[in-house]
N, C-alpha and C positions, 0 to 999 in steps of 0.2 A: 504493500500500500504506500502511496505517495501523499505528501502534504498537498492539500487543495491550494493551488497557486493563485492567491488573491493579493499577496503583498509583494511589492517591488523591494527586494532585500539588498542591503549592503552585505558584502561578503566578509562579515566579521562575526565571530562566535564569542559572545560575552560569557565568561564563566565565573567571574568573581566581582564583588563590589564592596567598597568600604568608604563610608563617608560620601564625598562628592566625586569619587573616582571609581571607574570600572575597568576591568582587565579582560583581555581576550585570551584565547587558547594559545596564542603565540607569545604571550607575556607582555604585550603592549598595554600601557596604562593610558586611560583617557580621562580628561576632565568632563564630567557629566553636566552639561548646561541644558539638558532636556528632561531629565528625570523620568524617562519612559512615558512621555505624554503627560507630564505634570503629576505622575503618580507618586514618585518618591518624595515624601515631605520631610522626613527626619533624617535622611541619608541612608545609604545602603548598609545593611548588616549592623545596625546599631546594637550594641551588646544588651541593653535593657529590653529591647524589642525581641531579640532572639531568646533571651531568658524567659520572657513572659509567654511566648509561643511554646517553647519547650516544656515549661512547667504545666501549661494547660493541656498540651497534648498527652503528657504523662498521666493526666487525670481522666479527661474525656475530650475528644475532638468534636463530636457531633451527636446530637439527638434531635428529634423532631420538635416542632413548635406546638405539639399537643401536651407538653409538660412545661412546668416552670423552668425558666433559665434565668437565674438571678444575675448573670452577667449582662443580660439585656437591660435590666433595670439599672444596673450600675453604669452601663454605657450611656443610657438615656440621661441619667443625672449628671454625669461628667460632661456630656456634650451640651446639655442645656446650660450648665454653669459657664462653660468655656465660650459659648456663642452668644449668651444673653437671651436665649429663648427657653427659659425654664418652664414656661406655661404651655409650650407646644408639646405635641405627642410625637413619638418616633415609630416609624415602620421601617424595619430593616430588610434589605434585599441584597443583591450581589453586585449590581452594576449601575452606572449612571443612566443607561437606557431604561432599565427597570424602574429606577427612581422616577424618571419623567413619565414613563408609561402609567405608573400608579398615580402620579400627581394629576395627570389629565383625566384619568378615570374617576378619581375622587371628586374633581371639580364637576364632572358631568353627573355623578351620583347626587351631588349637593344641590345643583340648581336645575337638573333635568334638561339641560340644553346640550347641543351637539357641536357647534362650531367653535374653533379655536382661532385666535389671532396670534401670529408669530412674526418674526422679522427677517428681512432679507439677509442672506449670508449666514443664517443661523445653523447651528448643529446641536441636536438634542439626542442623538442615538440612532440605532438601526432596527429597533423593534417596531411593531405595527404602528402605534400612534406616534411614538417618538420620531420615527423616520418621516412620518407625514408632516410634522411641524418643523422638519429640517429642510432648509432651502437648497436642496441638491437633487434635481431630477434624476441624475445618473444612478443614485442608490435607492430610488423609489420604485419598487416592483409594482406591476399592475394590481396585485392583490391588496396593496396598501392604499390605493387611491380613493377609497370610498369616503373617508372622513373629511368633512368640509373644513378647510383651513384658508385663511386670508393672510398673505404676507405683506407687511408694511415696511417702509424704510425707517431707519432711526431718525429721531429728531423732531417730528411734528406730531404732537399729541392730538391735534385736531383730527388727523386721519384715523386715529384709534377711536375717538369719540364718534365719528361718522359711522364706524362699524358697530359700535356698542348700541347706538340709537336704534338699530334694526331689531334688537331684542332677542336675538338667537345666539349670542356669544356666551359660551360657557366659561372659557378661560383665556387669559393672555399669558404667554410664556416668553420670557426674555432671559438671556444670559447676563450674569453680573458683569462680565466682560466677554465679548465674543472671542473665543480662542481659536478654533479651527480656521476661521476665515482670515485671521491675521492680527488679533489683539485689538479689538475695537470696543471702546468704552461707550455705553449708552449715554452717559452724562448724568449728573446728580439731579439737575432740574427736570430732565426728561423722565427719570424714574419717579420723581415726586409727583409730576403731573399724571403719569400713568396710574400711580397708586390712588390718587384722588378720583380719577375717572372710573377705575375698577370698583371702588367703593360706591360711587354715585349710581352706577348702572348694574350693580350686583354681579360683576364679573370676577371670577377667582383669579388672583394674581399669583403666578408661579414664577419663582426666581430660580433659574438653573445655575447653581453654584458648583456644578460638578468639576469644572476645571479651575474656576476663579475663587473657590472657597478654601476653607481650612488654612487660612493665614497667608495664602500666597500673595495677596495684594498689600499686606501690612495691616489689614483688619481681618477678623475671623472670616467674615463674608464681604465680598466686594460691595454689595449693595448697602452695607451699613454706613458707608461714607455719606450716603444721601439721607440717612435718618429715617428711612421707611421700614415698614414691617410687612412683608408679603404674607399671603394666605398660606402658601406652601413653598418650602425650600427644598431643593434636591442637591444631594452631595454624593460623592463616590471617590474620585481619583486619589486625593491625598489622605483619605480616611483610614486606610489599612496599610499604607506604605508598600503596596504591592500585593497584599493579601486581598482577594476579591471580597469587597463589601461595599454596599451603597445604602443610602437612607433617604427617606422622605420625612421632612419635618412638617408637622401638620398643626395648623391653628386650632384653638379651642372652638372655633365656629363650626367645625365638622364633628358629626356624631358617628362614632364607630358602630358597626353592626357585624355580628359574627358571620364570617364567610365573605364579607365585602372584599377583602384583599387576602392574599395567601402566597406562600412561598415554601419550597422544600428546604433549600439550603440557607436562605436568608436568616441572619442573626444567630448562626450556629456558634457553639462555644468557642471554637478556635478563632473565628472571625471577630467575635466580641473581644477576646483577649488581645488580639492584634490591635484593634481600634482603641481600646483603653490604653494600651502601651503608647500608642501614637500621641494621644491627648496628654498623657503624663509627661512625655518627653518634650512636646511642644511647650508645655507650661514650665517644666523645670529648666529648660535651656533657653527660654524666652525667644523661641524661634520666630514668632510673629513680629516682634520688635526687630529681630535680626533681618527678616525679609524686607522690612521697611527701610532700615538703614543701608543694608548692602544693595538693595534695589535702587535706592536714590543715588548711591555712589556709582553703580554701573551705568545708570541712565545719564547722569551728569557727564561721565567720561565718554560715553559712546555717542553723544549728540554731535560731536565734532568729527565723526568718521567721514572720510571723503566718499562722495557719491551717495550719502544717505539722504533720502527724500523726507522721511518722517520717522520719529521714534514714538511709539505708542505704549500705553500700559501703566501699571502701578506695581510697586514692590518688585517681586521676582516673577512677574508676568510681563515680558517685554517683547514687543514686535519691532523689528528693524526693517523698514521698507526702503529699498535701494532704487536708484534710477535704472539700474540694469538688472537682468535676471541673476538670481543668487545661486544657481545650480553649481557653477564652478567654484564659487566661494565656499559653499557648504562642503563640497568634496575636498577642497584643500584644507579646510579646518579639520575635517575628519581624518584624512589619510596622512597629512603632513604635520599639522599642529596637534593632532590627537585630542580634538574637542568635539563632543556630540552637541549638535543643535537640531532644531526642528525647522520646518518650512511651512509657509502658507502661500498657495498659489505659486507664481514664478518669481516674485520680486521681494518676498518678505521672509526674513529669518525669525524664528520664534525661540526665545530663551525662557526656559521653565525649569531652572535648576532646583535641587533640594533646598528647603528653607534654611538649611544649616550651612549654606555656602558662606565661606569666610571672606572678609575684605581682601585678604591676601590671595585667595583663589580667584576672586573677582578681578583683582589687578592682573593676575596671570592671564586670565581670559581676555581682558582688554588688550594686553600687549600682543597676544597671539592673533586676535581678530585684526588688529591693525597691521600686523606683519602679513597676514594672509591677503588682505586687501591690497597692500602696496606691492605684493609679489605677483599679482594677477597681470 
């Protein structure tokens, strides 16, 4: 049997990670400025994280959600305290797509409506409803096309109000910062206007913080900069530092009903142990503050790069849009300077390193990016 070939792969086999560095099977060490799609929040192979998972696995790794799992309650309390959403409820699943799928479903259960409003260049996942609110026809299969969705551009709340007035909109879903499309911030005033309109028209506001949450922007959630409180928040990528876990944070306005949502693997003992360890390490090592400080340093230094058209983002969620395509630059960074980065489209590099990136590692990255640009 072969692997189903849907990923264009770099010919690099990563076998080890420590902190912000990863190593391939040939012994080459790389500075990780991508964190495996923003998944690695506390750094690779953190000893306290490894200890927590090993100790839990030695007790029990999994049992079903038909029995009490006290780790779920512990995780809910820790996440509520860390994020400032103590009065919300937690539903645990495995991925960001599942988190968004359940958020859209909850909204429709709540108000009995079908249509969603999403935004141009959005990405919310690849499952049925999540892919429908993702603005990428190339990954939308015919079977997914039935759900009514309207896509709007960022920036004009009047366009959202025009849709809400029709009376059939169940939910509005927006990313804290659009990640896959190239690090686009919706803006604080825009989010505040959307929050007000959703309240006025009875539309459920869903904040997708799958990539922008868990401290990446220098706040626990990116939307908290605007001072709003969404009805539902979705998280996943940084939550387990690589262990598959996702969550939907649900406002008290929603009433749970037995059987409304369900999952086999979500919230299992091992996943909860991983997620609790991540929160403990983020707090103990002040990684959200670090993301803000080091991210500001990175951004300030990178703004003067030759050929840079625009720098976008907050904290350690940075998009570098260049005047020319970045394919050659990205390959040079990877194979010559030994730095992992991401890309969005043809002209934008994405930097999504672990929140533990040090100022010294950031300075190393800046020097190597400059060197790679000047050598093109």
